[in-house]
C-alpha positions as CSV (number, residue, x, y, z in Angstrom):
1,X,-12.0,4.1,-5.9
2,X,-9.0,6.7,-5.9
3,X,-7.6,5.7,-9.1
4,X,-11.2,5.3,-10.7
5,X,-11.7,8.6,-9.8
6,X,-8.3,9.8,-11.4
7,X,-9.2,7.8,-14.5
8,X,-12.8,9.1,-15.1
9,X,-11.3,12.1,-14.4
10,X,-8.6,11.9,-16.9
11,X,-11.0,11.1,-19.7
12,X,-12.3,15.0,-19.6
13,X,-9.0,16.5,-19.1
14,X,-6.7,17.4,-21.9
15,X,-3.5,15.4,-22.5
16,X,-0.8,16.5,-20.2
17,X,2.8,17.0,-21.7
18,X,4.4,15.0,-18.7
19,X,5.7,11.8,-19.8
20,X,4.1,11.6,-22.8
21,X,3.6,8.3,-24.8
22,X,3.5,5.1,-23.3
23,X,4.9,1.6,-24.4
24,X,4.2,-1.8,-23.4
25,X,6.7,-3.7,-20.9
26,X,6.6,-7.5,-19.7
27,X,8.7,-9.2,-17.1
28,X,8.2,-13.0,-17.4
29,X,10.3,-13.5,-14.1
30,X,8.2,-10.6,-12.1
31,X,5.1,-12.2,-13.8
32,X,3.7,-8.4,-14.7
33,X,3.0,-6.1,-17.6
34,X,2.4,-2.4,-17.5
35,X,2.8,0.5,-19.9
36,X,5.7,2.7,-19.0
37,X,6.4,6.2,-20.5
38,X,8.8,7.2,-23.5
39,X,10.6,4.2,-25.4
40,X,13.2,2.9,-23.1
41,X,12.7,-0.3,-21.0
42,X,12.6,0.7,-17.3
43,X,16.0,0.6,-15.1
44,X,15.9,-2.5,-13.0
45,X,17.5,-2.5,-9.4
46,X,17.5,-4.5,-6.6
47,X,16.1,-2.2,-3.5
48,X,18.1,-2.7,-0.2
49,X,17.5,-0.8,3.0
50,X,13.9,-1.1,2.8
51,X,11.6,-0.7,6.1
52,X,9.5,-4.1,4.2
53,X,10.7,-6.4,7.1
54,X,8.4,-9.2,5.9
55,X,9.6,-9.4,2.3
56,X,12.8,-10.3,0.1
57,X,13.6,-10.4,-3.4
58,X,12.8,-6.9,-3.5
59,X,13.2,-5.3,-7.2
60,X,12.3,-2.1,-8.6
61,X,11.5,-1.3,-12.4
62,X,11.7,2.6,-13.2
63,X,11.3,5.2,-15.5
64,X,11.6,8.7,-15.1
65,X,10.0,11.1,-17.9
66,X,9.6,14.7,-17.7
67,X,10.5,14.9,-13.9
68,X,7.9,12.1,-13.1
69,X,8.9,8.7,-11.9
70,X,6.9,5.8,-13.0
71,X,7.9,2.3,-11.0
72,X,6.6,-1.0,-10.3
73,X,8.1,-2.7,-7.0
74,X,8.0,-6.3,-6.4
75,X,8.4,-8.0,-3.1
76,X,7.8,-11.6,-2.4
77,X,6.7,-12.3,1.1
78,X,8.3,-15.1,3.1
79,X,5.9,-18.0,3.2
80,X,5.9,-18.3,7.3
81,X,4.7,-14.6,6.9
82,X,1.9,-15.6,4.8
83,X,0.9,-18.1,7.4
84,X,1.3,-16.1,10.5
85,X,-0.1,-12.6,9.1
86,X,-3.5,-11.5,7.4
87,X,-3.4,-9.9,4.1
88,X,-4.8,-6.7,5.8
89,X,-1.8,-6.4,8.1
90,X,1.0,-7.0,5.2
91,X,-0.6,-4.3,3.1
92,X,-0.7,-1.8,6.3
93,X,2.9,-2.8,7.1
94,X,3.6,-2.2,3.5
95,X,1.9,1.1,3.2
96,X,3.5,2.7,6.3
97,X,7.2,1.1,5.6
98,X,7.0,2.3,2.0
99,X,6.1,6.0,3.3
100,X,8.9,5.5,5.9
101,X,11.3,4.8,3.4
102,X,10.5,8.0,1.3
103,X,10.0,10.2,4.3
104,X,6.3,10.8,3.1
105,X,2.9,10.7,5.0
106,X,-0.5,9.4,3.7
107,X,-3.0,11.9,2.6
108,X,-5.8,9.7,1.2
109,X,-6.2,5.8,0.9
110,X,-8.6,3.1,0.4
111,X,-8.8,-0.4,1.0
112,X,-9.9,-2.0,-2.5
113,X,-9.2,-5.4,-4.8
114,X,-7.2,-5.8,-7.6
115,X,-7.7,-8.8,-10.3
116,X,-9.6,-10.4,-7.3
117,X,-6.5,-10.1,-4.9
118,X,-6.5,-7.5,-1.8
119,X,-5.0,-4.0,-2.3
120,X,-4.6,-0.7,-0.9
121,X,-4.4,2.3,-3.0
122,X,-2.7,5.7,-1.3
123,X,-2.1,9.0,-2.3
124,X,0.9,10.6,-0.5
125,X,2.9,13.7,-0.2
126,X,6.6,14.1,1.0
127,X,6.9,15.6,4.7
128,X,8.7,18.3,3.1
129,X,6.1,18.4,0.4
130,X,8.8,18.4,-2.3
131,X,7.0,15.6,-4.0
132,X,3.6,13.8,-4.0
133,X,2.1,10.6,-5.9
134,X,0.3,7.7,-5.7
135,X,0.6,3.9,-5.3
136,X,-1.2,0.8,-5.5
137,X,-0.2,-2.1,-3.5
138,X,-1.2,-5.3,-4.4
139,X,-1.0,-9.0,-2.6
140,X,-1.2,-11.6,-5.0
141,X,-0.4,-15.1,-3.6
142,X,3.2,-14.2,-1.8
143,X,4.1,-11.5,-4.1
144,X,3.5,-7.7,-3.3
145,X,3.4,-5.3,-6.3
146,X,3.7,-1.7,-5.6
147,X,2.7,0.1,-8.4
148,X,3.6,4.1,-8.2
149,X,3.7,7.4,-9.8
150,X,5.7,10.4,-7.9
151,X,6.1,14.0,-9.0
152,X,6.9,17.4,-7.9
153,X,3.6,19.0,-6.6
154,X,3.8,21.5,-9.5
155,X,3.4,18.9,-12.1
156,X,0.1,17.0,-12.6
157,X,0.8,13.4,-14.6
158,X,-3.3,12.8,-14.3
159,X,-3.7,11.6,-17.8
160,X,-0.3,9.6,-18.2
161,X,-0.7,8.2,-14.7
162,X,-3.9,7.2,-14.8
163,X,-3.3,5.0,-17.8
164,X,0.0,3.7,-16.4
165,X,-2.0,2.4,-13.6
166,X,-4.9,1.2,-15.9
167,X,-2.5,-0.9,-17.8
168,X,-1.2,-2.6,-15.1
169,X,-1.5,-6.6,-14.6
170,X,0.0,-9.7,-13.3
171,X,-0.2,-13.2,-13.6
172,X,0.3,-16.2,-11.0
173,X,3.4,-18.5,-11.1
């Protein structure tokens, strides 16, 4: 819903210079595709020290363009957690863990679905107000996808951010 409103508003807004053009990126191993800004592929790094205590295989795909970070994280949820915990609990725990990791607070959120899978949309800001952003968390089978845009409050990558989120898709194993 939040992203839908942002997408509708971006259709009426002029193109922002932040992050410019998008180009397609596809990861067969992570099973997702998305359009990242710029012309370079994202940097890929393994995440450590995360508060996502129910996940493993944590990998971040990120591009920083014009002061805006565009990223997709994947987190594989262990089988035992999927058997013992609800998707609602996993998503809630993941949101609070991610916000704790980046020292941010939730400003707005919505429970939703994405490609038929349970999801959460979250708008957040840093505790010290140094940055703000949006994230979409989707729990598909045992994989948690976290699609995010983070930027200084003075920047508004609304158009590019909306197109970034709209371009995201994933597929099963």
